[in-house]
Every structure is written in structure tokens, then in C-alpha cells.
C-alpha positions, 0 to 999 in steps of 0.5 A: 597805611599800616603794613603787615609785619614781614621779613623779605627772604632774598634768593639768588639765582645764578646762570652757569652758561658763559653767554648768559653770565655776561648779561645776567650772572644771577637773579634775585627772588624775595619772599615775605616772612612774618615774625610776631611782635616785630615792629617797624624800624628804619635807619638802625644799626645791627650785629649778629651772632650764631644766626641771631640779630642784635638791633640797636637805635633807628626810628620807629616812625617813617620819613621825618616830618617837615615841621621842626617841632615834629621832626625827629621827636623823642617818641620815635626813638628806639629805646630798646635792644631788639634780638631776632631769630629769623629761623625760629621767628622769635623776637626779644627786647630789653630797654636801654634804661639800665645803661649810663645816660651817655650810652642810652642817648647815643644808642637810641639815635638814628643813622649811626655808622656801624661795623662788626668785627668779631664779637664787637659791634662798633657804633659811631655818631648818630642823630637824635634828641639829647636830654643832656644837651637839651637839643638835637645833636650828632653824638661825638661817640664811639661805642663798643658792644659785645654782641654775643653776650648782649644777645644772650642777656636780652633773651634770658632777661639778665644784665648786659651793662658790662658789655657796653663801652663808650669813648668821646671824640669829636671826630665821631660826631657824624650821622648818615655816613658809613663805617667800613674797614679795609685791611686794618684801617677803619674808614668813616666815609661821608655823612654830616654833623647836624645840630638842632631840629630839621627845618626845610626852610633852612638853617637860619629860619625858626629854631635854626640848625647847624649842618656840616658835611664831613666831605671826607673819609676819616681813617683810624685804627681801633685798639680794643682788648675788651677793657680799653677802647681807644683810637688812633686817627690817620690822615683823612681822604678829603674831597669837598666836591665828591665826598659831600654825601650822606644817607647813601650806600658805601659798599665793600668791594673786590676791586679788579686788582683783587684787592679789597676796597669800597665804592661810595654810590650816589647819595645826597646832595650835590654841591650847589643843587639839591639832587643826588649824585649819579657818579661814584667814588672808589676807595682803597688802601692807596686813596680814592678815585672818582668815576664820572664815566658811570651814572647810577640812575636807581637807588640813590638813598640808603637802602638794603644792598648785597655785594657779590663777586665772581673771581672766575670772571673778575666781576663785582656785582652790587644789588640795591633794593628800593628806596628813593631815587631821581629816576625810575622805569616806566614801561621801559622808559627811564623817567626823571623826577627831580622830586626824588620819589620813593621807588620799588626798583631793584637794580644791579651795578656790575664792575667788569675786569677792566673797571667799567661799570654798568647798571641793570634794572632787575625784572623783579621789584620790591612789593611796595614803595619800600627800602629807604633806611632798610638793611640787608642782614646776610647769612654769614655762614655762606662763602664770603671774603673777609670784607663780607662780599659773597663769593659767587663762584662758591654758590652751587645749589640751585637756590640759596637763602643768602639773607634777609631785609628788615625794616625801612620806610614804607610809603603810600605814594611816590612823592609824599611827606606824610603818612609814611611808616617805618616798615614792619618787615623782614624779607628773606633773600635767596640766590637761585641758580639756573642750570 
């Protein structure tokens, strides 16, 4: 079923009384928007400058097909650079064809890891069909994109080739993980190296494939003076039992100590069983800890999410939007479905000052079975920490537009493998304050 082109605007609503803050420190509202000409896309990378987005890679179709010959086909590659102005509700695009082949191939892949630092968007890995290799591969590349200049070039129809640089390093052959930064160190957490076509029958059937989880958070620093791009690898965090994860959410956090960190939420698959993880892994500059005292029941796959921290209460909140999960709510009852269906659930995970974590289903839901492979793109002029976590205590207006959700997979049924589309959607997200 085809969906109308929308953007979801996200609104945040905060409670000011201490009693309410303990149970519901804020609420979320979503409002659909339309941007003419903006098509469906999922599992893409993005950067932004002056309120405009630069969107790279991802899939034009929805959930990958089960048949190896049809899975992740070339027709589903996004081979365009897309620029979006959500305020003016305009969209521009330009083909990748003017770039060198190595950049064209990586930048049209799906599930790249990415991180923006200043003007530069760094892209790692990604999976897709490579004409050069005559096979589906995970790209062993780190690419740097000068976001402001590329946005201007796409809008004005001018050349952008000098604003892309790429290096090759097998440590970056990762797809479905996350690229984050703590202080001056980059963390490439989870994900896998996948070579060949997807086959639900396993790696030794039909054309076969190679699948290697990283089981790690790979640490490195980047040297980039605008001309030379190089990396220095640091000792990795390795945990084969707990970092055997992909297609999930690794979210910047402010830890109870006040220091920056990351939390790796859920993801797939547990070692020895094809089900999502329910625990989480906390990562900071000193290492990692596994939290087995907490179980996350909703939002197990990669989906749009928002990190929000209250310094006055020393509470870290992370809100997740839809996607895919092993559990869902039915009339107040938690239902387990080991088929791991598409869901509409919007949920919040809160870590208190003692480090105790709890999950709350919010009273609103996604408008459809939507969210897997979507991204939340924040309004970066709002108060936030250096790691992009919103400063909840600085939100003073009754209603604040905090950002947008674009794209993702839109499913026609909870458990289905066909007729699933990349969502032509942008949804604005707002913060709402109760007085």
C-alpha cells in the first residue's frame, strides 16, 4: 500500500511539578508534514547545515526480499544526493555519477555508519552491490563529506566533486553498526561484515554469503585538515557475548556521573538464538558495562530516537519511535511475539541518578506500522550538549518543535515480508510543556 509523502514533526511537552516529573517528565506529539517530490527512503545517512539536510545512501524500497536474487537489488539503491529544507518544504537532488566509482558505490549503499563533526560528515562502511567487485559487499571505506558546500552545490546545480574524500581500511568494512564520538575518540560499535547476497536459508545454501559480526566497539581518532584524511586505531572494546549486535540503536547519553557516554540498546541477534537482546551496554571513556538488570521490551531494531537529559534531576531519557520489536502492548498487556513484528510503539527509557533504568510506553503511537530504518533529525539550534543530547531543563516554551522524523519502512501488517515500502514521510517532532 502506497503512503502519502509526509514528515512527522516532533513536539515535546514537559511537566513542571516535581510529582509529575517522576513519572512523566515530558510528553511527545507528532504532526505529519508534506514535502512535494520527496520520495521514500530508509537506512540512510544524513548531515545538516543551517536547517537544511543532506541525505546520502539508503534503500528506496522497504524490507529486503527473502529471495537471494531479489534481495538488496541495484534498483533499490539511492544513487542521488538529496537536500531537504523542511521549513521551506523544498527538495533538491543530484546524481552521484560525477564522483569516482569508489565513492559512487559506497555512497549508494545501505546502513552506513555516520557522524557529523562540524562541517564534515564521516561515512563508514555500508552494504550494497558493487560493480567493481561483481558482488554484494560491505565497503571497507571511510569517506568525508563537506556538508555546507555539497548542500549549496546540489541546490545551485554546480560541481561538488572536490567536497568528497575517501580512504580504504578493512577495519571500516562494517554495516548496521553505529558511529559515535566520546570526547576526541570515535567509537564504531557493533554491526557486521556481510559479503554476498542475503539468503534466509543460511550462508551455505544457494549462492551463500559470509557474515562476520564485529563483536566490538572499534575506537579510533581522525586527522582531517580538509585535505588529508587519516585515522589512528586504538584498542577496541571486545565482547563477543554482548556486542554481537547490529541494526539497532546506539544513543549518546549523559551518564549519572555527568560524563558523556553511549548506550547500546537491544539489537539483533542474541548468540545462539534468533531473537533481539533485551539488555543494554553502557560505554564511556573507561570501557563498557552490561546492564542485565534492565530489559527493553519495545523498539528493538534501528529506529528514530531522541536523547534528552535533565541536569536538575540527573535523569537521562531516550525516546524511541516505532520500528520492530519482540513485544507490544495490547490493551495494557505486554504481548510477546517471537516473529518480531513491526510495531507502532513510542516508548521512553529513563536512567535515574542511581543508574537504574526503566521503560515506559507513551500514550501516543506512530500513525502506522512505521519507524524501522527511520532517522530523527534534530533542530540543532536548540539547547544541547556537545554530544547532541538535548538539555531538557533549558526548554521553557509550552511547545517546542525539536526536530523531524524522515523515512523508514512502512509495513501493511505486523508480520509480513512482502509489500513493504520505504516510507515517503517526514514527521515533525515537538516538545510540549504542561504548566
